[in-house]
A tleap script that builds the chain and sets N, CA, C and O, in Angstrom:
source leaprc.protein.ff14SB
mol = sequence {
  NMET ASP GLU LYS VAL PRO PRO MET LEU PRO
  SER ALA PRO GLY LEU LEU PRO LYS TRP GLN
  LEU PHE VAL SER GLY MET ALA PHE LEU ASN
  SER ALA GLN ASN LEU TYR THR LEU SER LEU
  THR ARG ARG ILE TYR THR GLN ALA PRO GLN
  GLU VAL THR GLY LEU GLN SER ARG THR PHE
  ALA ILE TRP THR PHE THR ALA ALA ILE ILE
  ARG ILE TYR CYS ALA TYR HIE ILE ASN GLU
  LYS THR ILE TYR ASP VAL ALA ILE TRP SER
  TYR VAL ALA ALA LEU ALA HIE PHE ALA SER
  GLU TRP LEU LEU PHE ARG SER ALA ASN PHE
  GLY ALA GLY LEU LEU GLY PRO LEU ILE VAL
  ALA PRO VAL SER LEU PHE TRP MET VAL ASN
  GLN TYR ASP PHE TYR ILE LYS CILE
}
set mol.1.N position { 0.843 -1.191 0.000 }
set mol.1.CA position { 0.000 0.000 0.000 }
set mol.1.C position { 0.882 1.247 0.000 }
set mol.1.O position { 1.942 1.268 0.626 }
set mol.2.N position { 0.444 2.262 -0.693 }
set mol.2.CA position { 1.158 3.531 -0.760 }
set mol.2.C position { 1.211 4.152 0.637 }
set mol.2.O position { 0.179 4.292 1.295 }
set mol.3.N position { 2.398 4.519 1.084 }
set mol.3.CA position { 2.572 5.089 2.420 }
set mol.3.C position { 1.851 6.421 2.604 }
set mol.3.O position { 1.559 6.805 3.736 }
set mol.4.N position { 1.558 7.135 1.510 }
set mol.4.CA position { 0.904 8.434 1.598 }
set mol.4.C position { -0.606 8.322 1.773 }
set mol.4.O position { -1.258 9.291 2.162 }
set mol.5.N position { -1.164 7.155 1.492 }
set mol.5.CA position { -2.616 6.963 1.566 }
set mol.5.C position { -2.980 6.419 2.935 }
set mol.5.O position { -2.472 5.369 3.329 }
set mol.6.N position { -3.848 7.104 3.673 }
set mol.6.CA position { -4.292 6.559 4.955 }
set mol.6.C position { -4.886 5.162 4.753 }
set mol.6.O position { -5.534 4.917 3.736 }
set mol.7.N position { -4.680 4.250 5.693 }
set mol.7.CA position { -5.062 2.853 5.499 }
set mol.7.C position { -6.559 2.614 5.229 }
set mol.7.O position { -6.913 1.580 4.663 }
set mol.8.N position { -7.415 3.517 5.609 }
set mol.8.CA position { -8.849 3.327 5.404 }
set mol.8.C position { -9.297 3.703 3.981 }
set mol.8.O position { -10.364 3.280 3.535 }
set mol.9.N position { -8.493 4.485 3.283 }
set mol.9.CA position { -8.854 4.924 1.937 }
set mol.9.C position { -8.442 3.881 0.905 }
set mol.9.O position { -7.482 3.141 1.118 }
set mol.10.N position { -9.169 3.817 -0.221 }
set mol.10.CA position { -8.765 2.902 -1.291 }
set mol.10.C position { -7.343 3.219 -1.758 }
set mol.10.O position { -6.967 4.386 -1.865 }
set mol.11.N position { -6.567 2.189 -2.032 }
set mol.11.CA position { -5.158 2.390 -2.381 }
set mol.11.C position { -4.915 2.539 -3.874 }
set mol.11.O position { -3.809 2.901 -4.275 }
set mol.12.N position { -5.904 2.272 -4.706 }
set mol.12.CA position { -5.726 2.398 -6.151 }
set mol.12.C position { -5.437 3.855 -6.508 }
set mol.12.O position { -5.891 4.769 -5.819 }
set mol.13.N position { -4.683 4.069 -7.581 }
set mol.13.CA position { -4.331 5.439 -7.966 }
set mol.13.C position { -5.535 6.223 -8.487 }
set mol.13.O position { -6.545 5.644 -8.886 }
set mol.14.N position { -5.409 7.523 -8.473 }
set mol.14.CA position { -6.448 8.395 -8.999 }
set mol.14.C position { -7.519 8.731 -7.979 }
set mol.14.O position { -7.542 8.195 -6.871 }
set mol.15.N position { -8.398 9.628 -8.378 }
set mol.15.CA position { -9.466 10.079 -7.484 }
set mol.15.C position { -10.742 9.260 -7.593 }
set mol.15.O position { -11.581 9.313 -6.694 }
set mol.16.N position { -10.905 8.512 -8.658 }
set mol.16.CA position { -12.144 7.757 -8.852 }
set mol.16.C position { -12.447 6.783 -7.710 }
set mol.16.O position { -13.597 6.714 -7.278 }
set mol.17.N position { -11.468 6.028 -7.203 }
set mol.17.CA position { -11.786 5.145 -6.071 }
set mol.17.C position { -12.236 5.922 -4.831 }
set mol.17.O position { -13.125 5.481 -4.103 }
set mol.18.N position { -11.618 7.077 -4.601 }
set mol.18.CA position { -12.020 7.897 -3.449 }
set mol.18.C position { -13.418 8.479 -3.673 }
set mol.18.O position { -14.200 8.598 -2.729 }
set mol.19.N position { -13.729 8.837 -4.906 }
set mol.19.CA position { -15.067 9.322 -5.254 }
set mol.19.C position { -16.099 8.227 -5.000 }
set mol.19.O position { -17.166 8.487 -4.444 }
set mol.20.N position { -15.779 7.009 -5.408 }
set mol.20.CA position { -16.693 5.884 -5.175 }
set mol.20.C position { -16.954 5.714 -3.676 }
set mol.20.O position { -18.085 5.463 -3.261 }
set mol.21.N position { -15.910 5.852 -2.880 }
set mol.21.CA position { -16.047 5.751 -1.426 }
set mol.21.C position { -16.940 6.860 -0.884 }
set mol.21.O position { -17.814 6.609 -0.054 }
set mol.22.N position { -16.721 8.080 -1.351 }
set mol.22.CA position { -17.532 9.223 -0.921 }
set mol.22.C position { -19.006 9.032 -1.297 }
set mol.22.O position { -19.893 9.218 -0.464 }
set mol.23.N position { -19.257 8.661 -2.554 }
set mol.23.CA position { -20.629 8.467 -3.019 }
set mol.23.C position { -21.293 7.335 -2.236 }
set mol.23.O position { -22.470 7.417 -1.885 }
set mol.24.N position { -20.534 6.291 -1.970 }
set mol.24.CA position { -21.059 5.185 -1.174 }
set mol.24.C position { -21.432 5.642 0.233 }
set mol.24.O position { -22.491 5.282 0.747 }
set mol.25.N position { -20.573 6.423 0.844 }
set mol.25.CA position { -20.871 6.941 2.185 }
set mol.25.C position { -22.138 7.778 2.208 }
set mol.25.O position { -22.953 7.656 3.123 }
set mol.26.N position { -22.303 8.622 1.207 }
set mol.26.CA position { -23.522 9.430 1.111 }
set mol.26.C position { -24.751 8.535 0.921 }
set mol.26.O position { -25.817 8.810 1.471 }
set mol.27.N position { -24.595 7.473 0.146 }
set mol.27.CA position { -25.712 6.547 -0.080 }
set mol.27.C position { -26.084 5.811 1.209 }
set mol.27.O position { -27.266 5.601 1.481 }
set mol.28.N position { -25.084 5.418 2.005 }
set mol.28.CA position { -25.386 4.776 3.287 }
set mol.28.C position { -26.178 5.729 4.181 }
set mol.28.O position { -27.148 5.324 4.822 }
set mol.29.N position { -25.763 6.992 4.223 }
set mol.29.CA position { -26.487 7.985 5.024 }
set mol.29.C position { -27.907 8.198 4.496 }
set mol.29.O position { -28.855 8.315 5.273 }
set mol.30.N position { -28.044 8.248 3.173 }
set mol.30.CA position { -29.362 8.412 2.573 }
set mol.30.C position { -30.260 7.216 2.872 }
set mol.30.O position { -31.463 7.377 3.079 }
set mol.31.N position { -29.687 6.031 2.895 }
set mol.31.CA position { -30.461 4.838 3.237 }
set mol.31.C position { -31.014 4.939 4.652 }
set mol.31.O position { -32.188 4.656 4.892 }
set mol.32.N position { -30.163 5.340 5.579 }
set mol.32.CA position { -30.605 5.491 6.963 }
set mol.32.C position { -31.699 6.544 7.056 }
set mol.32.O position { -32.694 6.346 7.754 }
set mol.33.N position { -31.525 7.650 6.363 }
set mol.33.CA position { -32.528 8.711 6.356 }
set mol.33.C position { -33.870 8.189 5.851 }
set mol.33.O position { -34.919 8.521 6.403 }
set mol.34.N position { -33.833 7.372 4.798 }
set mol.34.CA position { -35.074 6.840 4.237 }
set mol.34.C position { -35.772 5.863 5.172 }
set mol.34.O position { -36.984 5.672 5.070 }
set mol.35.N position { -35.033 5.246 6.076 }
set mol.35.CA position { -35.645 4.331 7.037 }
set mol.35.C position { -36.345 5.071 8.164 }
set mol.35.O position { -37.262 4.531 8.782 }
set mol.36.N position { -35.922 6.306 8.441 }
set mol.36.CA position { -36.415 7.009 9.618 }
set mol.36.C position { -37.350 8.176 9.356 }
set mol.36.O position { -38.085 8.588 10.253 }
set mol.37.N position { -37.338 8.716 8.149 }
set mol.37.CA position { -38.206 9.855 7.873 }
set mol.37.C position { -38.549 9.908 6.391 }
set mol.37.O position { -37.798 9.422 5.545 }
set mol.38.N position { -39.674 10.496 6.101 }
set mol.38.CA position { -40.101 10.675 4.717 }
set mol.38.C position { -39.784 12.085 4.209 }
set mol.38.O position { -39.879 12.341 3.009 }
set mol.39.N position { -39.417 12.978 5.087 }
set mol.39.CA position { -39.328 14.396 4.737 }
set mol.39.C position { -38.325 14.699 3.626 }
set mol.39.O position { -38.629 15.466 2.711 }
set mol.40.N position { -37.140 14.108 3.696 }
set mol.40.CA position { -36.136 14.418 2.671 }
set mol.40.C position { -36.474 13.754 1.336 }
set mol.40.O position { -36.196 14.315 0.275 }
set mol.41.N position { -37.063 12.579 1.384 }
set mol.41.CA position { -37.467 11.910 0.145 }
set mol.41.C position { -38.577 12.701 -0.537 }
set mol.41.O position { -38.632 12.770 -1.764 }
set mol.42.N position { -39.444 13.286 0.246 }
set mol.42.CA position { -40.511 14.117 -0.339 }
set mol.42.C position { -39.957 15.357 -1.033 }
set mol.42.O position { -40.627 15.947 -1.881 }
set mol.43.N position { -38.747 15.751 -0.679 }
set mol.43.CA position { -38.118 16.898 -1.358 }
set mol.43.C position { -37.708 16.541 -2.786 }
set mol.43.O position { -37.531 17.431 -3.618 }
set mol.44.N position { -37.558 15.256 -3.075 }
set mol.44.CA position { -37.250 14.818 -4.439 }
set mol.44.C position { -38.534 14.727 -5.252 }
set mol.44.O position { -38.626 15.257 -6.359 }
set mol.45.N position { -39.520 14.047 -4.684 }
set mol.45.CA position { -40.772 13.769 -5.401 }
set mol.45.C position { -41.814 14.833 -5.058 }
set mol.45.O position { -42.885 14.526 -4.534 }
set mol.46.N position { -41.482 16.081 -5.360 }
set mol.46.CA position { -42.322 17.210 -4.962 }
set mol.46.C position { -43.659 17.259 -5.689 }
set mol.46.O position { -44.606 17.864 -5.188 }
set mol.47.N position { -43.753 16.643 -6.844 }
set mol.47.CA position { -45.006 16.671 -7.609 }
set mol.47.C position { -45.959 15.561 -7.188 }
set mol.47.O position { -47.121 15.555 -7.593 }
set mol.48.N position { -45.477 14.621 -6.378 }
set mol.48.CA position { -46.326 13.517 -5.925 }
set mol.48.C position { -45.943 13.113 -4.500 }
set mol.48.O position { -45.651 11.943 -4.252 }
set mol.49.N position { -45.940 14.063 -3.561 }
set mol.49.CA position { -45.506 13.730 -2.199 }
set mol.49.C position { -46.398 12.694 -1.524 }
set mol.49.O position { -45.951 11.988 -0.619 }
set mol.50.N position { -47.657 12.594 -1.956 }
set mol.50.CA position { -48.561 11.604 -1.380 }
set mol.50.C position { -48.138 10.175 -1.733 }
set mol.50.O position { -48.540 9.224 -1.063 }
set mol.51.N position { -47.331 10.026 -2.780 }
set mol.51.CA position { -46.847 8.704 -3.168 }
set mol.51.C position { -45.606 8.280 -2.387 }
set mol.51.O position { -45.182 7.128 -2.479 }
set mol.52.N position { -45.026 9.192 -1.626 }
set mol.52.CA position { -43.888 8.857 -0.766 }
set mol.52.C position { -44.467 8.320 0.541 }
set mol.52.O position { -44.830 9.072 1.446 }
set mol.53.N position { -44.538 7.001 0.602 }
set mol.53.CA position { -45.092 6.333 1.780 }
set mol.53.C position { -43.969 5.661 2.559 }
set mol.53.O position { -42.825 5.612 2.105 }
set mol.54.N position { -44.304 5.153 3.715 }
set mol.54.CA position { -43.321 4.404 4.496 }
set mol.54.C position { -42.777 3.220 3.714 }
set mol.54.O position { -41.571 2.971 3.716 }
set mol.55.N position { -43.658 2.492 3.050 }
set mol.55.CA position { -43.237 1.335 2.263 }
set mol.55.C position { -42.313 1.760 1.124 }
set mol.55.O position { -41.262 1.153 0.917 }
set mol.56.N position { -42.700 2.793 0.391 }
set mol.56.CA position { -41.871 3.273 -0.721 }
set mol.56.C position { -40.524 3.751 -0.200 }
set mol.56.O position { -39.494 3.488 -0.821 }
set mol.57.N position { -40.516 4.438 0.914 }
set mol.57.CA position { -39.279 4.975 1.473 }
set mol.57.C position { -38.350 3.857 1.942 }
set mol.57.O position { -37.138 3.926 1.735 }
set mol.58.N position { -38.912 2.836 2.570 }
set mol.58.CA position { -38.081 1.706 3.007 }
set mol.58.C position { -37.538 0.932 1.814 }
set mol.58.O position { -36.399 0.467 1.845 }
set mol.59.N position { -38.340 0.789 0.766 }
set mol.59.CA position { -37.874 0.128 -0.462 }
set mol.59.C position { -36.739 0.939 -1.087 }
set mol.59.O position { -35.727 0.383 -1.514 }
set mol.60.N position { -36.920 2.244 -1.134 }
set mol.60.CA position { -35.886 3.136 -1.656 }
set mol.60.C position { -34.617 3.036 -0.807 }
set mol.60.O position { -33.510 3.094 -1.342 }
set mol.61.N position { -34.771 2.888 0.507 }
set mol.61.CA position { -33.619 2.746 1.404 }
set mol.61.C position { -32.812 1.495 1.063 }
set mol.61.O position { -31.583 1.540 1.024 }
set mol.62.N position { -33.494 0.391 0.820 }
set mol.62.CA position { -32.799 -0.856 0.493 }
set mol.62.C position { -32.137 -0.755 -0.879 }
set mol.62.O position { -31.015 -1.227 -1.064 }
set mol.63.N position { -32.825 -0.144 -1.837 }
set mol.63.CA position { -32.250 0.056 -3.169 }
set mol.63.C position { -30.980 0.912 -3.063 }
set mol.63.O position { -29.962 0.592 -3.677 }
set mol.64.N position { -31.041 1.976 -2.301 }
set mol.64.CA position { -29.889 2.861 -2.123 }
set mol.64.C position { -28.771 2.161 -1.357 }
set mol.64.O position { -27.594 2.343 -1.669 }
set mol.65.N position { -29.132 1.370 -0.365 }
set mol.65.CA position { -28.152 0.592 0.403 }
set mol.65.C position { -27.417 -0.390 -0.519 }
set mol.65.O position { -26.203 -0.562 -0.407 }
set mol.66.N position { -28.154 -1.026 -1.423 }
set mol.66.CA position { -27.546 -1.945 -2.386 }
set mol.66.C position { -26.564 -1.206 -3.290 }
set mol.66.O position { -25.461 -1.693 -3.540 }
set mol.67.N position { -26.958 -0.038 -3.776 }
set mol.67.CA position { -26.044 0.771 -4.598 }
set mol.67.C position { -24.803 1.156 -3.799 }
set mol.67.O position { -23.699 1.159 -4.343 }
set mol.68.N position { -24.964 1.478 -2.523 }
set mol.68.CA position { -23.833 1.844 -1.672 }
set mol.68.C position { -22.860 0.678 -1.522 }
set mol.68.O position { -21.645 0.873 -1.558 }
set mol.69.N position { -23.390 -0.531 -1.354 }
set mol.69.CA position { -22.534 -1.720 -1.238 }
set mol.69.C position { -21.739 -1.928 -2.527 }
set mol.69.O position { -20.535 -2.183 -2.487 }
set mol.70.N position { -22.412 -1.819 -3.659 }
set mol.70.CA position { -21.740 -1.978 -4.952 }
set mol.70.C position { -20.620 -0.954 -5.088 }
set mol.70.O position { -19.512 -1.295 -5.503 }
set mol.71.N position { -20.899 0.277 -4.746 }
set mol.71.CA position { -19.929 1.352 -4.957 }
set mol.71.C position { -18.765 1.307 -3.970 }
set mol.71.O position { -17.640 1.651 -4.331 }
set mol.72.N position { -19.020 0.890 -2.736 }
set mol.72.CA position { -17.894 0.775 -1.793 }
set mol.72.C position { -17.018 -0.405 -2.187 }
set mol.72.O position { -15.795 -0.341 -2.065 }
set mol.73.N position { -17.629 -1.469 -2.652 }
set mol.73.CA position { -16.838 -2.599 -3.131 }
set mol.73.C position { -15.998 -2.168 -4.332 }
set mol.73.O position { -14.834 -2.552 -4.442 }
set mol.74.N position { -16.579 -1.373 -5.230 }
set mol.74.CA position { -15.835 -0.860 -6.384 }
set mol.74.C position { -14.684 0.032 -5.935 }
set mol.74.O position { -13.606 -0.012 -6.527 }
set mol.75.N position { -14.891 0.832 -4.910 }
set mol.75.CA position { -13.831 1.725 -4.427 }
set mol.75.C position { -12.575 0.947 -4.036 }
set mol.75.O position { -11.455 1.387 -4.297 }
set mol.76.N position { -12.773 -0.206 -3.412 }
set mol.76.CA position { -11.637 -0.990 -2.929 }
set mol.76.C position { -11.180 -2.079 -3.904 }
set mol.76.O position { -10.123 -2.681 -3.712 }
set mol.77.N position { -11.975 -2.332 -4.950 }
set mol.77.CA position { -11.644 -3.373 -5.935 }
set mol.77.C position { -11.854 -2.825 -7.348 }
set mol.77.O position { -12.422 -3.498 -8.208 }
set mol.78.N position { -11.396 -1.621 -7.571 }
set mol.78.CA position { -11.710 -0.906 -8.808 }
set mol.78.C position { -11.064 -1.519 -10.047 }
set mol.78.O position { -11.470 -1.213 -11.168 }
set mol.79.N position { -10.079 -2.367 -9.864 }
set mol.79.CA position { -9.436 -3.002 -11.009 }
set mol.79.C position { -10.095 -4.312 -11.424 }
set mol.79.O position { -9.642 -4.963 -12.366 }
set mol.80.N position { -11.150 -4.698 -10.735 }
set mol.80.CA position { -11.878 -5.921 -11.087 }
set mol.80.C position { -12.994 -5.571 -12.062 }
set mol.80.O position { -13.908 -4.813 -11.736 }
set mol.81.N position { -12.906 -6.131 -13.255 }
set mol.81.CA position { -13.827 -5.793 -14.341 }
set mol.81.C position { -15.295 -5.973 -13.955 }
set mol.81.O position { -16.117 -5.097 -14.227 }
set mol.82.N position { -15.624 -7.080 -13.335 }
set mol.82.CA position { -17.033 -7.359 -13.023 }
set mol.82.C position { -17.619 -6.303 -12.095 }
set mol.82.O position { -18.702 -5.780 -12.360 }
set mol.83.N position { -16.920 -5.986 -11.017 }
set mol.83.CA position { -17.464 -5.004 -10.078 }
set mol.83.C position { -17.469 -3.611 -10.701 }
set mol.83.O position { -18.376 -2.821 -10.438 }
set mol.84.N position { -16.470 -3.302 -11.522 }
set mol.84.CA position { -16.446 -2.010 -12.212 }
set mol.84.C position { -17.670 -1.891 -13.116 }
set mol.84.O position { -18.341 -0.859 -13.135 }
set mol.85.N position { -17.950 -2.955 -13.862 }
set mol.85.CA position { -19.114 -2.960 -14.756 }
set mol.85.C position { -20.427 -2.835 -13.977 }
set mol.85.O position { -21.324 -2.092 -14.377 }
set mol.86.N position { -20.533 -3.562 -12.869 }
set mol.86.CA position { -21.752 -3.488 -12.051 }
set mol.86.C position { -21.923 -2.082 -11.480 }
set mol.86.O position { -23.042 -1.572 -11.419 }
set mol.87.N position { -20.830 -1.456 -11.063 }
set mol.87.CA position { -20.911 -0.085 -10.544 }
set mol.87.C position { -21.377 0.876 -11.634 }
set mol.87.O position { -22.189 1.763 -11.371 }
set mol.88.N position { -20.871 0.708 -12.855 }
set mol.88.CA position { -21.350 1.542 -13.964 }
set mol.88.C position { -22.855 1.384 -14.119 }
set mol.88.O position { -23.579 2.371 -14.245 }
set mol.89.N position { -23.326 0.138 -14.108 }
set mol.89.CA position { -24.769 -0.098 -14.277 }
set mol.89.C position { -25.582 0.458 -13.109 }
set mol.89.O position { -26.748 0.812 -13.283 }
set mol.90.N position { -24.976 0.538 -11.914 }
set mol.90.CA position { -25.715 1.129 -10.784 }
set mol.90.C position { -25.972 2.615 -11.034 }
set mol.90.O position { -27.005 3.145 -10.624 }
set mol.91.N position { -25.032 3.290 -11.710 }
set mol.91.CA position { -25.239 4.696 -12.056 }
set mol.91.C position { -26.238 4.842 -13.205 }
set mol.91.O position { -27.019 5.793 -13.230 }
set mol.92.N position { -26.216 3.915 -14.144 }
set mol.92.CA position { -27.212 3.926 -15.224 }
set mol.92.C position { -28.609 3.790 -14.624 }
set mol.92.O position { -29.523 4.526 -14.995 }
set mol.93.N position { -28.772 2.850 -13.699 }
set mol.93.CA position { -30.075 2.641 -13.055 }
set mol.93.C position { -30.521 3.880 -12.285 }
set mol.93.O position { -31.684 4.277 -12.359 }
set mol.94.N position { -29.597 4.488 -11.548 }
set mol.94.CA position { -29.938 5.695 -10.783 }
set mol.94.C position { -30.342 6.830 -11.716 }
set mol.94.O position { -31.346 7.504 -11.483 }
set mol.95.N position { -29.563 7.038 -12.767 }
set mol.95.CA position { -29.885 8.100 -13.715 }
set mol.95.C position { -31.229 7.838 -14.389 }
set mol.95.O position { -32.038 8.754 -14.538 }
set mol.96.N position { -31.468 6.605 -14.793 }
set mol.96.CA position { -32.742 6.256 -15.424 }
set mol.96.C position { -33.913 6.503 -14.475 }
set mol.96.O position { -34.952 7.022 -14.880 }
set mol.97.N position { -33.735 6.129 -13.215 }
set mol.97.CA position { -34.814 6.331 -12.238 }
set mol.97.C position { -35.123 7.813 -12.042 }
set mol.97.O position { -36.264 8.244 -12.204 }
set mol.98.N position { -34.106 8.578 -11.696 }
set mol.98.CA position { -34.355 9.986 -11.377 }
set mol.98.C position { -34.776 10.793 -12.602 }
set mol.98.O position { -35.646 11.659 -12.501 }
set mol.99.N position { -34.172 10.521 -13.750 }
set mol.99.CA position { -34.565 11.234 -14.973 }
set mol.99.C position { -35.992 10.875 -15.372 }
set mol.99.O position { -36.749 11.746 -15.802 }
set mol.100.N position { -36.368 9.615 -15.235 }
set mol.100.CA position { -37.736 9.225 -15.610 }
set mol.100.C position { -38.765 9.790 -14.638 }
set mol.100.O position { -39.868 10.145 -15.054 }
set mol.101.N position { -38.433 9.879 -13.367 }
set mol.101.CA position { -39.368 10.476 -12.405 }
set mol.101.C position { -39.562 11.965 -12.704 }
set mol.101.O position { -40.641 12.512 -12.480 }
set mol.102.N position { -38.530 12.605 -13.201 }
set mol.102.CA position { -38.603 14.021 -13.549 }
set mol.102.C position { -39.276 14.228 -14.904 }
set mol.102.O position { -40.225 15.005 -15.011 }
set mol.103.N position { -38.793 13.542 -15.937 }
set mol.103.CA position { -39.215 13.836 -17.307 }
set mol.103.C position { -40.392 13.005 -17.808 }
set mol.103.O position { -41.172 13.484 -18.631 }
set mol.104.N position { -40.533 11.783 -17.334 }
set mol.104.CA position { -41.580 10.899 -17.830 }
set mol.104.C position { -42.784 10.842 -16.897 }
set mol.104.O position { -43.910 11.128 -17.305 }
set mol.105.N position { -42.544 10.478 -15.661 }
set mol.105.CA position { -43.648 10.326 -14.705 }
set mol.105.C position { -44.056 11.636 -14.047 }
set mol.105.O position { -45.138 11.727 -13.468 }
set mol.106.N position { -43.205 12.645 -14.130 }
set mol.106.CA position { -43.486 13.988 -13.597 }
set mol.106.C position { -43.773 14.007 -12.088 }
set mol.106.O position { -44.529 14.847 -11.602 }
set mol.107.N position { -43.160 13.072 -11.360 }
set mol.107.CA position { -43.340 13.070 -9.905 }
set mol.107.C position { -42.307 13.951 -9.208 }
set mol.107.O position { -42.442 14.255 -8.023 }
set mol.108.N position { -41.276 14.361 -9.945 }
set mol.108.CA position { -40.217 15.197 -9.380 }
set mol.108.C position { -40.036 16.447 -10.231 }
set mol.108.O position { -40.138 16.404 -11.457 }
set mol.109.N position { -39.769 17.542 -9.564 }
set mol.109.CA position { -39.403 18.791 -10.235 }
set mol.109.C position { -37.903 18.957 -10.161 }
set mol.109.O position { -37.255 18.463 -9.238 }
set mol.110.N position { -37.355 19.659 -11.142 }
set mol.110.CA position { -35.937 19.967 -11.065 }
set mol.110.C position { -35.760 20.988 -9.957 }
set mol.110.O position { -36.226 22.123 -10.060 }
set mol.111.N position { -35.089 20.578 -8.907 }
set mol.111.CA position { -34.876 21.452 -7.764 }
set mol.111.C position { -33.832 20.852 -6.845 }
set mol.111.O position { -33.112 19.932 -7.233 }
set mol.112.N position { -33.747 21.366 -5.639 }
set mol.112.CA position { -32.708 20.967 -4.690 }
set mol.112.C position { -32.694 19.463 -4.432 }
set mol.112.O position { -31.621 18.861 -4.373 }
set mol.113.N position { -33.859 18.852 -4.279 }
set mol.113.CA position { -33.914 17.427 -3.983 }
set mol.113.C position { -33.423 16.547 -5.116 }
set mol.113.O position { -32.854 15.482 -4.877 }
set mol.114.N position { -33.637 16.980 -6.335 }
set mol.114.CA position { -33.268 16.193 -7.505 }
set mol.114.C position { -31.874 16.551 -8.025 }
set mol.114.O position { -31.276 15.784 -8.779 }
set mol.115.N position { -31.372 17.682 -7.632 }
set mol.115.CA position { -30.102 18.171 -8.156 }
set mol.115.C position { -28.938 17.222 -7.878 }
set mol.115.O position { -28.159 16.921 -8.783 }
set mol.116.N position { -28.811 16.756 -6.656 }
set mol.116.CA position { -27.716 15.849 -6.294 }
set mol.116.C position { -27.665 14.604 -7.166 }
set mol.116.O position { -26.638 14.343 -7.794 }
set mol.117.N position { -28.751 13.821 -7.224 }
set mol.117.CA position { -28.725 12.629 -8.063 }
set mol.117.C position { -28.491 12.918 -9.539 }
set mol.117.O position { -27.846 12.131 -10.232 }
set mol.118.N position { -29.012 14.050 -10.027 }
set mol.118.CA position { -28.832 14.370 -11.443 }
set mol.118.C position { -27.442 14.925 -11.753 }
set mol.118.O position { -27.090 15.097 -12.920 }
set mol.119.N position { -26.663 15.201 -10.731 }
set mol.119.CA position { -25.256 15.558 -10.932 }
set mol.119.C position { -24.379 14.321 -10.712 }
set mol.119.O position { -23.532 13.999 -11.545 }
set mol.120.N position { -24.587 13.637 -9.591 }
set mol.120.CA position { -23.724 12.509 -9.223 }
set mol.120.C position { -23.800 11.372 -10.239 }
set mol.120.O position { -22.762 10.854 -10.650 }
set mol.121.N position { -24.988 10.978 -10.649 }
set mol.121.CA position { -25.112 9.821 -11.553 }
set mol.121.C position { -24.427 10.051 -12.904 }
set mol.121.O position { -23.591 9.234 -13.290 }
set mol.122.N position { -24.742 11.122 -13.638 }
set mol.122.CA position { -24.072 11.272 -14.939 }
set mol.122.C position { -22.576 11.586 -14.836 }
set mol.122.O position { -21.796 11.134 -15.674 }
set mol.123.N position { -22.168 12.350 -13.824 }
set mol.123.CA position { -20.739 12.639 -13.657 }
set mol.123.C position { -19.989 11.345 -13.361 }
set mol.123.O position { -18.941 11.085 -13.953 }
set mol.124.N position { -20.516 10.539 -12.458 }
set mol.124.CA position { -19.875 9.266 -12.114 }
set mol.124.C position { -19.861 8.328 -13.311 }
set mol.124.O position { -18.856 7.670 -13.581 }
set mol.125.N position { -20.955 8.269 -14.013 }
set mol.125.CA position { -21.058 7.411 -15.194 }
set mol.125.C position { -20.033 7.823 -16.254 }
set mol.125.O position { -19.307 6.980 -16.780 }
set mol.126.N position { -19.978 9.101 -16.561 }
set mol.126.CA position { -19.015 9.608 -17.541 }
set mol.126.C position { -17.588 9.321 -17.092 }
set mol.126.O position { -16.764 8.862 -17.883 }
set mol.127.N position { -17.299 9.589 -15.833 }
set mol.127.CA position { -15.967 9.396 -15.283 }
set mol.127.C position { -15.547 7.927 -15.374 }
set mol.127.O position { -14.428 7.616 -15.783 }
set mol.128.N position { -16.453 7.033 -14.989 }
set mol.128.CA position { -16.125 5.609 -15.020 }
set mol.128.C position { -15.919 5.099 -16.446 }
set mol.128.O position { -14.989 4.335 -16.702 }
set mol.129.N position { -16.769 5.512 -17.362 }
set mol.129.CA position { -16.620 5.082 -18.758 }
set mol.129.C position { -15.323 5.654 -19.333 }
set mol.129.O position { -14.585 4.960 -20.033 }
set mol.130.N position { -15.058 6.919 -19.033 }
set mol.130.CA position { -13.853 7.574 -19.532 }
set mol.130.C position { -12.574 6.935 -19.003 }
set mol.130.O position { -11.572 6.885 -19.717 }
set mol.131.N position { -12.588 6.450 -17.776 }
set mol.131.CA position { -11.401 5.877 -17.130 }
set mol.131.C position { -11.350 4.349 -17.190 }
set mol.131.O position { -10.501 3.730 -16.548 }
set mol.132.N position { -12.239 3.753 -17.946 }
set mol.132.CA position { -12.356 2.290 -17.995 }
set mol.132.C position { -11.017 1.617 -18.301 }
set mol.132.O position { -10.593 0.718 -17.575 }
set mol.133.N position { -10.364 2.043 -19.355 }
set mol.133.CA position { -9.105 1.400 -19.758 }
set mol.133.C position { -7.971 1.624 -18.752 }
set mol.133.O position { -7.039 0.824 -18.679 }
set mol.134.N position { -8.051 2.700 -17.987 }
set mol.134.CA position { -7.025 2.953 -16.971 }
set mol.134.C position { -7.147 1.954 -15.827 }
set mol.134.O position { -6.142 1.438 -15.340 }
set mol.135.N position { -8.378 1.682 -15.398 }
set mol.135.CA position { -8.591 0.808 -14.261 }
set mol.135.C position { -8.757 -0.658 -14.633 }
set mol.135.O position { -8.419 -1.543 -13.847 }
set mol.136.N position { -9.269 -0.916 -15.816 }
set mol.136.CA position { -9.504 -2.294 -16.244 }
set mol.136.C position { -8.538 -2.613 -17.386 }
set mol.136.O position { -8.651 -2.080 -18.490 }
set mol.137.N position { -7.609 -3.477 -17.092 }
set mol.137.CA position { -6.620 -3.884 -18.095 }
set mol.137.C position { -7.090 -5.200 -18.717 }
set mol.137.O position { -7.054 -6.250 -18.075 }
set mol.138.N position { -7.525 -5.128 -19.960 }
set mol.138.CA position { -8.045 -6.338 -20.634 }
set mol.138.C position { -6.932 -6.982 -21.435 }
set mol.138.O position { -7.149 -8.009 -22.078 }
savepdb mol mol.pdb
quit
């Protein structure tokens, strides 16, 4: 391991593994939030807050928790093709979900609640696709 990298951080070169760790940490926090309150989730689905129920929020928490597991595993195993590919698809799924809720189903407005996911998913997706050959040696 590189002596300059604290032991808890991913040791792979570049910022992408650290970004994966950061995004994963935020997802773990978001999962916990979804288990305990509906208020922040309702900030995303502002056009249909009545559809944000306890059941929907808990389901969203598990979905987000699963994405967090995928991304933290990718942070520490970023050179493994399978996990790298699965992490890419986790961002595709997130982008598809949030974009469709905004543009297709109209349950979300473009605003503070939707801004984070609509920045993180495409930026992460672009970054991972762009850096694929650097991290995955075929």
